[in-house]
N, C-alpha and C positions, 0 to 999 in steps of 0.2 A: 331259374337264370343261370345257365352257365357263365363263369365270370370270364371264361375265355372267350366265348362267341362275339361274332361282332355287331357291333351296336348300331343301330338303324337312328332317325332324326326322327324325334317324340313333334310330329308337326300337330295342332291341337285339331282335336276331332269334333270339338264344338263350331256348330253351323255357324257362319257371318262372322268368326272369329280371327284375326291375323295374327300374324306368330314372325318373330325377326330372329333372322343369322346373322350373326356378327362374325365376320369372316375374315382371318388372316390369309393373306395373297401373295405375302413374303415377298422378298427383297428384290423381284423380280424376274427372275426366270420362274417362264410357266410350268419346267419341270417340279418345279419344288412346290406347288398345290397338293395338298393332302388328298389323301381317297375322299375322305371325309366331306373335305371343301367341294371334289366334284360334285359329289351326291348333292351337295345342300344346292349348289347351280344348277343343276339339272331336273329341280323341284321348282326353281322359284318363278314366281309371278311377276317381280318387279326386283331391277337389280340397280343397286345405288354406288357409284363410287365415284372417284375421280376418274379424268381421262387416262393418264397413265396406268393406273389400276386396271381400266375396266381392260386393256390392251392384254393385261396377262390372263385376264377370267372369261372374256366373253364367248371364248371360243365352248366352254362347258356348257353356256347358259342354253335353252332351248329354243326353238324357234317363237318369233311372239312373245319372248319376253320383254317388258317394258321397263327400258333404261331412261330414265329423265335426267336433262341435263343439270350438271352441278355448280357451274362455274356461277361465281354470284357477282352482280355489275358491280365495277367500280364506281366513285364519286362520280367521277367524270358524266359517264353513262347513265346513270339516275338524276343529274342536273338536266342532261339533253333530255329526259322524257321516255329513255329507254325500260323495256321491262326489265325489273329484277328476279331473277331467277332466285328460285327459294333453294336455301340452305340445305342439306343434309338431313339434321334433325326434322326440321318441318317435314318434308320429302318420304322419311321413315314415318314419322306417326302417321301422316295422312294416307299411305298405304295401310298399313298395319290396321289402322282405325279402319279400310273399308274392307275387311276381311282376306286379305290377301297376303300370301309368300313373299314376305321380304328378305332379301340377303343384303348385306349391308359391308360391302368388303373394303379391304383395307390394307395400306401397305404394309407389310413386315408383318405384327402380330396384334392384334386388338388390346392384348392388355396392355401395351406398351404406346396404345396411341389415346391423345387425352380426349379428344374429341370422341371418339367412340367410347369412351367410358361416360361423359355425360349424357350420348344417347342413349345408353344402358340404364341411365338413372331416371332418364326421360321416362321410359318403357317400362320403369320399373314403376313409378308415381302414376302411371294411367292404367296401368294393371294387364298393361301387353306382356304378353309371354315371348321369351325371348331364350337363346341360346348363344354360346361363342365356339366357332372352331379356332385354335388356335394355328398362327403358321410360323413361317421361319421367321425368326427377330432379323430386321434387317442387320444390326449390329453387330450380330451373330454369325449369317450368312453369309455377308459378303467378305469377312475376313479371311471365312474358309474357303470361296474362289481363290481368293487374293494369294492361298499359301503362306497364311500368317495365323499359326497357331495361337490359343489366348494364353492357353498354359501350360508348362511342361509336368515332368514325373514329380517333381517337388510340390506340387499343389500351388500356385503362384497365386496370389490376389488379383481380381480380375475387378474393374471399377465401371461404369459406363456413365458417359456425360455429353448432355447437350449441349454444346458448344452458345447457342440460340439464347438459352437460359442461365445459364451456369452463373453465379455470382463470385464476387472477389471471393469469399468466404470459402466456395465451394473447389475453386483453383486453387486455394492455399492447404487447402485437406489432401486433396489428391496430388498437387507438387510436392506435400513431403510424403507422401508412400513409395515406394521402388518396386509397387505391383504395375499389372499390366493393366492399360489404360486406352477405353476404347471410347473414339470421341466423334460426335455426329455435328458435324460442321459444315461449310460451303468452302468448296475453291476457294472464291474472296476471305474466306474467314479464319483458312486453317493455317494459316501462317502467323494470324494475330495470335489464335491458340497456343501454340506451341511456344511464342514468346511469353505468354501467360505463366505456362510451365514454367520454363526457367526462371523467369520472375520468381515466381512459388518455391525453388528450389530445386527443382529437377535440373541434371548435369543436362549441357548444350548438345555433348554426344553420345545421347540418350539413342538407341534407333528409332525411327517413325518409317511408317508407312501410308502412304495416300490412294484411295482406292476411288474412283467416281463412277459409277452405272454400272456398280458390282454386280457379281451373276449375269450379266445378259453380257452378248456379244463386242457391245461397245466399252467392255468394262479395260481402265486402264488405271496401272498402279506406277505410282513414285517410291524410291526407297529413298530417306534420307536422315537427318539427324534432328533433334528439336533447331539445334542452331545453324542447319544450313538449308533448309524447306524453302526457306524466302529465295534464298539465290539459287536454289533446282529450280523454280519454279519462272527466276527470274532469264535464265538463260534457257529454260526453254522455252520464252516467250508463251507462257500458257494463262499469263493475266498482264494486264486486263485484258478480256473478251467478254464476250455476248455470253458466252457459258461459265460466265464466275459466281454466278448464282446454283448453279448445279451442286445438291446434297453432295458429301463425302464420308465416306469411314476412313479416318483418320486409328492408327494400331501406335501405340507410344511403352517403349518401356522393353530394359535387356532380355528378361525372360519371353518375350511374345514371337521367338525366331524370327523378328525382322531380316536378320543379319542372314537367314539363312533362305532368306522370300526363290532366291534364282534355283535354290534346288526342291523348291516346295510349290511353285509355282505352277501347278495340273493343269489350272483352266487355260491360263493365255496359251501354253505352253504348246494347247492343241494345234496340229498340224496345218490348219485352216483359218487360225483363229482370227475373227473379222472380217474376214474375206466374202466381198459381194461376189457371189455368184448369180451370173445370170443363167439358167435352166429355161431355155426355151421349147416350154411345153405349156399347158393348162395345168391349173393346181391338180384335178383331180389325175390327170396322168402323172402329174410329179409330187407327187403326197411322199410317195416311199423313199425316192430319190433326195426330195426335200428333208428329212427325217434325218436321212442316211447324212448329208452334208451338214445338217445342225449338231451331228454327233461328234462331228470334226472340228465346230467352231465356226462355221461358216456358217452366212447370212443369206441363205437363197432366195431369189429373188425369180418369180414364172412370170414368162412371157409368152404367152399363148403365138405360134407361128400359121398353126392350120385352125380353119373352123371346118365344123361338121356340118353339113347338111343334108337333106331325105335325097333319094335318086331323081333325076329329071324325071324318069320314067317309073310308078311302084309298083306294073303290073307285074314285074318277074318276081320284085319281093312277096307279092300279095300269093301269087301260085306256089313256091316254094312254102310257105307259112301253110297253107290249107294241103300241101304235100305232106309237111308234116304232121298234120295231125290225121291224116287219111292213112297214112303209113309206109308211104312212098321211099323215105330213107331208115339205113343202117345205124347211119354217123350223121351227128350235126359236129361242125368245126369251127369255134372261135378262134380268132388270131388277133384279137384287141377288144380291149373295154369298146370301145365303140360299136364292135359287130352285135354285144351283147345289150349294149343299149336298143340297138335300131331293133333288134327280134323280140325285146321287151315292148318298147314301144308298139310293136303291130300288133304283138297278144293282148294288150291293154284295150286297141283299136276293136279287135273281134271279139273280148270280153273272154280272153282264152290267160292262164296262168301257168304257174312252173307244171301243172299236172298231165299238160298238154306233152310234155317231153317223156312221160310213161313208156317204156317199151325201147325208147330213144337212146343209142350210146352217143354219150356228149365229149367231148375234147376240149382241151383249152390250150391254149401256146405258151403260159405261163403263171406265174401265181400270182397276178396283178388281176387276170383275165379271167381266172380260178377263182377267187375273192368275189368278182363281180356274179359273177354265176352264182355262191352259193347264197351272195345276199337274195337275187332272186331268185333261191329255194334250192336250185339244182346241185348238186354234187358230181361234179365232172367226174367220168369214168379214165382218162387220160391225162394225165398232166408231164408233158418231157421228164426225166429223169436226169436229164444231162444238160444240155444245153435249150435255153427259153427263146425258142424262135423256128420258123418253120421247117428248118433240116434237123432241129432237134427233137420235131413233134414227127417227122418221117419218120427218124431212126426207132421209136415206139411205135410207131403204128404199126399194126397187124394185116398181114396180106391177106385179101378177099380168099374165103375158102367156102365155096359153093356148099360142101355139108353142116359147115357151122353158120353158116350166114346167108338167110335165107331173103336178105336184099342184097344187093351191091351196090349201092347208091347211098353218096355221101354229100349232104346237103352242106357249103360252105358261105355265109355270108361274109362280104370282105367291104372293103374300102376300092371306087374304083379306079387306084392307082396302083393296087399291089400285083405284085409281083408275079411270077407263072411258076415259081420255085415247087409250092405245096401240089396245086394240082398236076403239074408235070410228074410228082410223087407219088401221089396216091393214083393215078392212072398206070403208072408201071408197078405199082403194087396189086392192080388186075382193079379196082376201084374204078365205078362212075363216078363224077363230080357234075353238079348241079352248081358251079361257080356264080351264083349272083350278087349285083350291085347292089348292098343291103345301106351305102351311105356314101356319100361323097366330100371329099377332102378339097377344101381352097383356100388360099392363102388368106389370114385371118387380117383384123384391122390393124393400123399402126397402134404403135404401145403410145402411153402417154407422150409428149411433150419430153417433159425431165427424162425419162430414161429412154430417148431415143439419144439427147444429147449424154446423158452417163454411159451409154453404149460406144457412139463414136468419140466420144471428151476423153475417154480414161475410166472414166468412174468405175468399172464393173473389174474385180480381180480378175476373173473368169470367165469362163463361157464355155457348158458341156452342149456340143455338138450330138445328139443320136442317130441320128438320119441324114442324108443327103440333101433331104427335102428340108431341113431345120436350118441345115446351112443357106441354102437361096433363100426359102423363105425371108428368112432373119436379116438378111442383108437388105431385101426388098420391101420390105416395110420397115426397118430401122436404121439401114445404112450397115456399113463396115467396122469391126470393132478396131477400136484402137489398138497399134502394135503392143503395147506395154503389157496388154488384156493376155494371159496365159489361153491357150485353146485348147481344149481335149475335144478328139472324138473319140466316137463308140468302135471302129474300123477304119481299115485301108479305105474303101470305099466314102465313105464319108469326109476322112483325110485329104482324097484328091480333090473332092468338091471343096473343100476348104482354102485348099492349095490353089484350085483354077479359080478361086475369086481372091486373091492375091493375100489371104493369112497363112502366118507361120505355125504350123503345128505342132504341140509342145509338149502335148501328152498324147497318148494311144491305148487305149484299152487293150488289155492281153487276150481278152475275151470277149464278144459283141453284145456285151453284158452290162446296163446302167448301173449295175451295183457295182460292179467289177471298174466302172467308168470314175464314178465316184473316189473308189479305194485307189485308182491309179492316179489321179489328183491330191489327194491326201498325202501319199507316198511323194509327190512332186512338191506338195508344200513344206513336207517335211525336212525333203533334202535341201530347200532352199534357205530354210530355220537353220540348219546346221552348218550347212555353207557359210553362211553370215557369221554366225556364234565364232567359228574356227579362224573365220578372217578379222574378227573385232571388229565386225562393220554392227550397226543399228541393224536388228530382225523390223525389215521393213513392208507390207504390202505390195505388190506390184502398181498397183494404182497411185501408191506415194511415192512412186520413183518418174513418173510422169514428170512432163515440163511445165514447172509452175506450182506441182501438187506441193500442200502443206507439209515439208518431211517432219516427222515427230524425234523425238529422243526416246529410246526404250530404255527404262533402268532396270 
């Protein structure tokens, strides 16, 4: 075997024999999952993890995977006769003994999880084969995201302590050291841990950083010293609070670069870090846009404003699909993912597949639509080289040539509210067009009450409007966004509609592209951040500026 070749999972070949993968899910950012972790998740029959870990890994599990609940009933529930839900060890063993492939996912790395170690021993004792997929350890990943390197070029000693189990002897040992110390604690106990270190000999002016919700867009880091952290928390009204039990990672030491964190805090310095951005599109439509927003540090929240329904009279669509098969068309042009879906569903109804497109040229208005066609098994012949719109498609569309084009007709399956730009342009190029209603767009149902309240109450930092209809429909189903919310529009027509609805437009995309719109919002966020820093003000999200919003200190 080539030692450089990729490894694969050695799931047992014996019939009826189970297998367990102990998998490290990392500190919280789903992007930190390893390739091998994703491979194990896609093959799992059973996925066992605490709720917060499931949020990280569930997206990679296959459909139908069994995800048993892990919460164990407390004494009061047991006394009340409520069913006790079995712990992870029992669930792992039972599932493996039934011959299934089990993934037991834990926060951070399994090698640093005592419970996972006990479960591995149980598997070994029972003769159940298992393997370990390492993950990014929380104590290492969180400081990296907080901009706090643990070692310098002098090879500083680094030690790790869990404040929940540390003894007086442990504190005395690490207190006598001048190396970097990484402490796992909670918001409530980190000040006490700092006092223990000072009592054991560490200088009160030793730099300290404390990070909560590390590697996620809820991350927040405080910089202080061992002697001042309690006062920093008190002044910032951090405690007491319901969040006091939240785990934190504290980094202590002269060599930990804590004093230079402002220069190294790459994650929390992202232009839209922590911004809740409303995307009025379905999850399918918003996938790439939401990914782009996450790359800027934002937290996208998709709210569909339009629902797709079949046409009221399907006969026109049925005739066009039959004409497609019988050679009526030279081209078929798709202007949306929904159009691809509508044609695909009609094909399936007739027992057809992508082979029915043989001999027909296929056009797609943009990359997302092209990707939907490729998933269907069709590679488009034409995608705009410039602007991804009807106008961009027309710029690249060839004129009808009776010498080279045996058929002069184009099949255009579209929404019932589509504009006439593409039809008029194709006719001008000499083509005959069958403009067919493939689906209807109707206003979506209102979002949940908490989402509506957040929209009207200023709970969102920004909203991206990608068309005039998204403006009208969002206001219609959820109300008008609060005046502190940043309004970003994809073009002048959409901006005009927003203004007609009493909204202040803050960001206008330089091009009619959702990617450029997100980019423009990121530039706006970066400018806000730099202006606040230049003025010596705390960097705050727009939603934190609304009346009654809790303001936080940024260190």
